[in-house]
C-alpha positions in Angstrom: 0.1 0.0 0.0 1.4 3.4 -1.0 1.8 5.8 1.7 2.6 9.5 1.7 3.4 11.7 4.7 3.1 15.5 4.7 5.3 17.0 7.2 4.7 20.6 8.8 2.0 21.6 6.3 -0.2 24.6 6.9 -3.3 23.0 6.6 -6.5 25.1 5.5 -9.7 23.2 6.3 -13.1 23.9 7.9 -12.5 27.5 8.9 -9.1 26.9 10.3 -5.3 27.3 9.5 -3.0 25.1 11.5 0.3 23.4 11.2 0.0 19.5 11.0 1.4 16.4 9.6 -1.0 14.4 7.3 -0.7 10.8 6.4 -2.3 9.3 3.2 -2.4 5.6 2.7 -3.6 4.2 -0.7 -6.5 6.6 -1.6 -7.5 7.8 1.6 -6.4 10.2 4.3 -5.6 8.1 7.4 -4.1 10.5 10.0 -3.9 14.0 10.9 -1.8 15.0 13.8 0.6 17.7 15.1 3.6 15.1 14.7 3.5 11.8 12.9 6.6 9.5 12.8 7.7 8.6 9.3 7.7 4.8 8.3 10.2 3.1 6.3 9.9 3.7 2.5 7.2 6.1 3.1 7.1 9.2 0.7 7.9 12.2 2.7 6.6 15.6 1.5 8.3 18.6 3.2 5.4 20.9 3.2 6.8 23.5 5.5 5.7 27.0 4.8 3.0 25.7 2.1 -0.7 25.5 2.3 -2.2 22.0 2.1 -5.8 22.4 1.1 -8.6 20.1 -0.2 -8.5 20.1 -4.1 -11.0 22.4 -5.9 -14.2 20.7 -6.9 -15.4 22.6 -10.1 -19.0 22.2 -10.6 -19.1 23.7 -14.1 -16.8 22.9 -17.0 -17.0 22.3 -20.8 -14.3 19.8 -21.7 -15.8 19.7 -25.2 -15.8 15.9 -25.7 -17.4 14.3 -27.9 -17.6 16.4 -31.0 -15.6 19.5 -30.2 -12.2 18.0 -29.7 -10.4 20.7 -31.7 -11.1 23.0 -28.7 -10.4 20.4 -25.9 -10.8 17.0 -24.6 -11.4 15.1 -21.3 -7.7 14.2 -21.1 -6.3 17.7 -22.2 -8.4 19.7 -19.9 -8.4 17.4 -16.9 -4.5 17.7 -17.2 -4.8 21.5 -17.1 -7.2 21.2 -14.2 -5.0 19.3 -11.8 -2.0 21.6 -12.8 -4.3 24.3 -11.3 -5.3 22.3 -8.2 -8.7 21.1 -9.4 -9.1 17.4 -8.5 -12.9 16.9 -9.3 -15.3 18.3 -12.1 -18.6 18.1 -13.2 -19.0 18.7 -17.0 -21.8 20.3 -18.8 -23.9 18.7 -21.7 -23.4 21.1 -24.8 -21.2 18.8 -26.8 -21.9 17.1 -30.1 -24.2 15.4 -29.9 -25.7 17.0 -26.9 -26.0 14.9 -23.7 -29.7 14.7 -23.6 -30.2 10.9 -23.1 -29.0 8.4 -20.4 -27.1 6.5 -22.9 -25.2 9.7 -24.2 -24.5 10.3 -20.5 -23.2 7.2 -19.9 -21.1 7.2 -23.0 -19.3 10.3 -21.4 -18.6 8.4 -18.2 -17.0 5.7 -20.2 -14.7 8.1 -22.0 -13.7 9.7 -18.7 -12.9 6.4 -17.2 -10.2 5.9 -19.7 -9.1 9.5 -20.2 -9.6 11.8 -17.1 -6.8 12.8 -14.7 -9.4 14.1 -12.3 -12.4 12.8 -10.6 -15.5 13.5 -12.8 -19.3 13.6 -13.2 -21.6 14.6 -16.0 -24.9 16.6 -16.2 -27.8 15.5 -18.4 -29.0 18.4 -20.5 -32.7 19.3 -20.3 -34.7 19.7 -23.5 -38.3 20.7 -24.1 -39.3 17.0 -24.3 -36.9 14.6 -22.3 -38.5 14.6 -19.1 -38.7 10.8 -19.1 -34.8 10.8 -19.3 -34.6 13.4 -16.4 -36.9 11.2 -14.2 -34.5 8.2 -14.7 -31.4 9.9 -13.4 -29.5 8.0 -10.7 -29.1 10.5 -7.8 -26.3 8.6 -6.4 -24.3 8.6 -9.7 -25.2 11.6 -11.8 -24.4 15.1 -10.6 -27.7 16.9 -11.9 -29.8 18.2 -14.8 -28.7 21.3 -16.6 -31.2 23.8 -18.0 -30.4 26.5 -20.3 -33.1 29.1 -19.7 -33.2 31.5 -22.7 -29.5 31.2 -23.5 -28.6 28.4 -25.8 -29.4 26.8 -29.2 -31.0 23.8 -30.5 -32.4 21.2 -28.3 -30.8 22.4 -25.1 -32.9 25.6 -25.1 -35.8 25.3 -22.8 -38.2 28.3 -22.9 -41.5 26.7 -23.0 -43.3 27.3 -19.5 -45.0 24.1 -19.4 -41.9 22.1 -20.0 -39.8 24.3 -17.3 -42.7 23.6 -14.8 -42.7 19.9 -15.3 -38.9 19.8 -14.9 -38.9 21.8 -11.8 -41.8 19.6 -10.4 -40.5 16.3 -11.3 -36.7 16.2 -11.5 -35.3 13.8 -9.0 -31.8 15.4 -9.3 -30.4 18.8 -8.4 -31.3 21.4 -11.1 -28.7 23.7 -12.2 -29.4 26.6 -14.6 -28.0 29.1 -17.0 -30.2 32.2 -16.5 -30.5 34.9 -19.2 -33.9 36.0 -20.9 -33.9 35.4 -24.5 -36.7 37.9 -24.8 -34.9 40.6 -23.0 -31.6 40.2 -24.9 -33.6 40.3 -28.2 -35.1 43.6 -27.2 -31.6 44.9 -26.2 -30.1 43.9 -29.4 -32.8 45.7 -31.4 -32.5 48.8 -29.4 -28.7 49.0 -29.9 -29.0 48.3 -33.6 -31.3 51.2 -34.0 -28.1 53.5 -33.4 -25.3 51.6 -35.1 -24.9 49.3 -38.0 -22.7 46.6 -36.4 -22.5 45.0 -32.9 -19.1 45.2 -31.0 -17.7 43.4 -28.1 -18.5 46.5 -25.9 -22.1 45.8 -26.6 -22.0 42.3 -25.0 -22.9 43.5 -21.5 -25.4 45.7 -22.9 -27.2 42.9 -24.6 -26.9 40.4 -21.9 -27.5 43.0 -19.2 -28.6 42.8 -15.5 -32.3 43.0 -16.6 -31.9 39.7 -18.8 -30.1 38.0 -16.0 -32.5 39.0 -13.3 -35.7 38.1 -15.3 -34.5 34.6 -15.9 -33.0 34.1 -12.4 -36.0 35.2 -10.8 -38.0 32.7 -13.0 -36.0 29.9 -12.0 -36.0 30.9 -8.2 -39.8 31.3 -8.2 -40.4 27.8 -9.8 -37.9 26.3 -7.4 -39.7 27.8 -4.5 -43.2 26.8 -6.0 -42.2 23.1 -6.3 -39.7 22.6 -3.6 -37.0 21.9 -6.2 -33.3 21.6 -5.4 -31.8 24.5 -7.5 -28.4 25.8 -8.1 -28.1 28.9 -10.2 -24.7 29.0 -12.0 -22.5 32.0 -12.7 -24.2 34.8 -11.2 -23.0 38.2 -12.7 -25.1 41.1 -11.4 -25.6 42.9 -8.0 -29.3 43.1 -8.8 -29.6 39.1 -8.9 -28.2 38.7 -5.5 -31.5 39.9 -3.9 -32.9 36.4 -4.9 -30.6 34.5 -2.7 -30.4 34.1 1.0 -27.3 34.4 3.2 -26.3 31.4 5.6 -24.9 27.9 5.4 -25.1 26.1 2.1 -26.3 23.0 3.9 -29.6 24.7 5.0 -30.7 25.9 1.5 -32.7 24.5 -1.3 -31.8 27.5 -3.6 -28.0 28.2 -3.9 -25.8 30.4 -6.3 -22.3 30.6 -7.6 -19.8 33.1 -9.1 -17.2 32.2 -11.4 -13.4 33.1 -11.2 -13.5 35.4 -14.3 -16.6 37.3 -13.1 -14.7 38.0 -9.7 -11.5 39.1 -11.8 -12.4 41.0 -14.9 -15.0 43.9 -15.6 -16.3 45.6 -18.7 -13.4 48.0 -18.5 -11.2 45.1 -19.7 -13.1 44.5 -23.1 -11.0 47.4 -24.6 -7.6 45.3 -24.2 -9.0 41.9 -24.2 -11.9 42.0 -26.6 -13.4 38.5 -27.7 -11.0 36.8 -25.2 -13.3 37.5 -22.4 -16.6 37.2 -24.4 -18.6 34.8 -22.2 -22.1 34.2 -21.4 -23.3 35.6 -19.2 -21.3 38.6 -19.9 -18.6 40.1 -17.7 -20.3 43.3 -16.4 -19.4 46.4 -14.5 -16.9 46.9 -11.8 -19.8 47.6 -9.3 -21.3 44.2 -10.2 -17.9 42.4 -9.7 -17.4 44.1 -6.4 -21.0 43.1 -5.3 -20.1 39.5 -6.2 -16.9 39.5 -4.1 -19.2 41.0 -1.1 -21.7 38.2 -1.6 -19.1 35.8 -0.9 -18.9 37.1 2.6 -22.6 37.4 3.2 -23.0 33.7 2.1 -25.4 34.7 -0.8 -22.8 33.3 -3.1 -22.3 29.7 -2.0 -19.7 28.2 -4.4 -16.9 29.6 -6.7 -16.5 27.6 -10.1 -14.8 28.1 -13.5 -17.3 27.6 -16.4 -14.1 26.8 -18.2 -15.1 26.8 -21.9 -12.1 26.7 -24.3 -12.2 27.8 -27.9 -9.4 28.0 -30.4 -7.6 31.3 -30.8 -8.6 31.5 -34.5 -12.3 31.3 -33.4 -11.9 34.1 -30.8 -10.3 36.2 -33.6 -13.4 36.3 -35.6 -15.7 39.4 -35.5 -17.6 39.9 -32.4 -20.9 38.4 -33.7 -19.2 35.2 -34.9 -16.8 34.8 -32.2 -17.9 32.0 -29.6 -18.3 32.8 -26.0 -16.2 31.2 -23.2 -12.8 31.3 -21.6 -10.3 28.5 -20.8 -9.9 28.8 -16.9 -9.2 25.6 -15.0 -5.4 25.9 -14.8 -5.5 29.4 -13.3 -8.6 29.5 -11.1 -7.0 28.8 -7.7 -4.0 31.1 -8.4 -6.4 34.0 -9.3 -8.3 33.2 -6.2 -5.0 33.4 -4.1 -4.4 36.7 -5.6 -7.7 37.8 -4.0 -6.5 36.4 -0.7 -3.2 38.4 -1.1 -5.0 41.6 -1.7 -7.4 41.1 1.2 -10.6 40.4 -0.6 -11.2 37.0 1.0 -9.6 34.8 3.4 -7.9 31.3 2.7 -10.6 29.5 4.9 -13.2 31.1 2.8 -11.5 30.2 -0.6 -11.5 26.6 0.6 -15.2 26.8 1.8 -16.3 28.1 -1.7 -14.0 25.8 -3.8 -14.2 22.6 -1.9 -16.3 22.4 1.3 -19.4 23.9 -0.3 -19.6 22.1 -3.6 -19.1 18.8 -1.6 -22.0 19.8 0.7 -24.2 21.2 -2.1 -24.0 18.1 -4.1 -23.7 15.6 -1.3 -20.5 14.2 -2.7 -19.1 11.2 -0.8 -15.9 11.6 1.2 -14.6 14.5 -0.8 -14.1 18.3 -0.2 -12.4 18.0 3.2 -9.2 17.2 4.9 -10.6 14.4 7.3 -9.5 11.1 8.3 -11.2 8.4 6.0 -11.8 11.0 3.1 -10.4 10.5 -0.1 -6.8 12.3 -0.6 -7.8 14.9 -3.1 -5.1 17.5 -2.0 -3.3 20.6 -3.4 -0.1 22.0 -2.0 0.4 25.8 -2.6 3.3 28.0 -2.2 2.0 31.2 -1.1 5.1 33.3 -1.9 6.2 31.7 -5.3 5.2 33.9 -8.0 3.9 32.5 -11.4 3.7 34.1 -14.7 1.1 32.9 -17.2 3.1 32.5 -20.5 2.7 30.4 -23.8 5.2 27.9 -22.6 3.4 27.0 -19.5 -0.3 27.1 -20.7 -1.8 23.6 -20.7 -5.1 24.0 -22.4 -5.6 22.4 -25.8 -6.4 25.8 -27.2 -3.1 27.1 -25.9 -4.3 30.6 -24.8 -5.3 32.2 -21.6 -7.0 35.5 -20.8 -4.5 35.8 -17.9 -1.6 35.6 -20.2 1.2 38.1 -19.0 -0.1 38.2 -15.4 2.0 37.3 -12.5 0.1 35.4 -9.7 1.4 35.6 -6.2 1.0 31.7 -5.5 1.7 28.6 -7.3 0.5 25.1 -7.2 3.3 23.0 -6.3 1.7 19.5 -6.2 -1.8 18.1 -6.8 -2.9 14.7 -5.4 -6.0 12.7 -6.8 -7.2 9.7 -4.7 -3.7 9.6 -2.9 -1.8 9.7 -6.1 0.6 12.8 -7.2 -0.7 13.6 -10.6 1.1 16.9 -10.9 4.5 17.7 -9.3 4.9 21.3 -10.3 6.5 20.4 -13.4 4.8 17.5 -15.1 1.8 15.8 -15.2 0.8 12.2 -14.8 0.4 10.5 -18.3 -2.2 8.0 -17.0 -5.8 8.6 -15.7 -5.6 5.7 -13.3 -6.2 7.5 -10.1 -9.4 9.3 -11.2 -12.8 8.1 -10.2 -16.4 8.8 -10.8 -17.9 11.0 -8.1 -20.5 9.4 -5.9 -23.3 11.3 -4.2 -25.0 10.6 -0.7 -28.5 11.5 -1.7 
């Protein structure tokens, strides 16, 4: 049985920071104590001066497989994820073909079993007419059902009130939503085009504005409260929407909300320099909205921080605004960006861990992950708080090979990442085998 002993780590876990030794045997954490005597042939990790944290659980990624593998694959993007300290992910259904049947869902689990470096689960995509598939979800194996409410195309767009009510009324699984009102966005676009001939990137947050987000989020929250549904609203971007969500512990809520790392970092002021590289849906909005999201982390109105990692090729992003696809590659740089917020006093380390590991584990009822506890799986990240890291072409691991953070120097670096007790990233190279990864299981 493989055994690893972390010595003198600064453990960040369950609201506390403390120096401790931690032992991992095989896939699990087996001992946490101030001083643990090393055994013969045990792998010793000198963690002095470094933070040992539970790996980030990213509940919202787009890894593009099947069908869009020129942008990314489960293998390529999970490699980038573990280099960024993300040890588990939940992947979205808007691939080709869309994941709208249980057969397609199981096909993705089979792909990940052979290709993923990080632990994994996958959402079933809701359509206007696949309620029979939704009702058959295995709540112990499947993370949830995703509804695109007014902000998608093809089968994945669900705007029909009857279909929406049926899903909220009858889904056995957690519902997660992308909330933007198609009707409001169409009105905004028409209004802008009365005064100009061509839309530009600066129009993006005006089309997908606060009213569009609030109208759709209010509808989703209202349906959840009417039917007693378990609802998690993804990527909140506006101060206005925060009024829909309560403060307090994630474990006591049926309706929860999250923010994404790019909405906590960028603002509409950055469109001038980054253009389509930060085009995403929902749009990056004003500095006021960004600051409101950061404040809502403290009040508890925002329960989870995720990435919405959504890679596209640089050539696709260099098209004109209207043709350029929405989405950013983010998994490799999510934790370093959050550590910068810690460095600047915008959040504490325990809050970072709560929003990226503890709360996703609680909200999704993930079995034995998200905490540094004896008996839990050893999904761990070791971070050096004073080791600057500059994002450059030669260290970007996404298949698309670019990052909106290019040229930025983060204050902290990921030194190593462990998935189920196996070191999959050592600060320089990544495991070439997906062997340690497991499907996530849920205590529901």
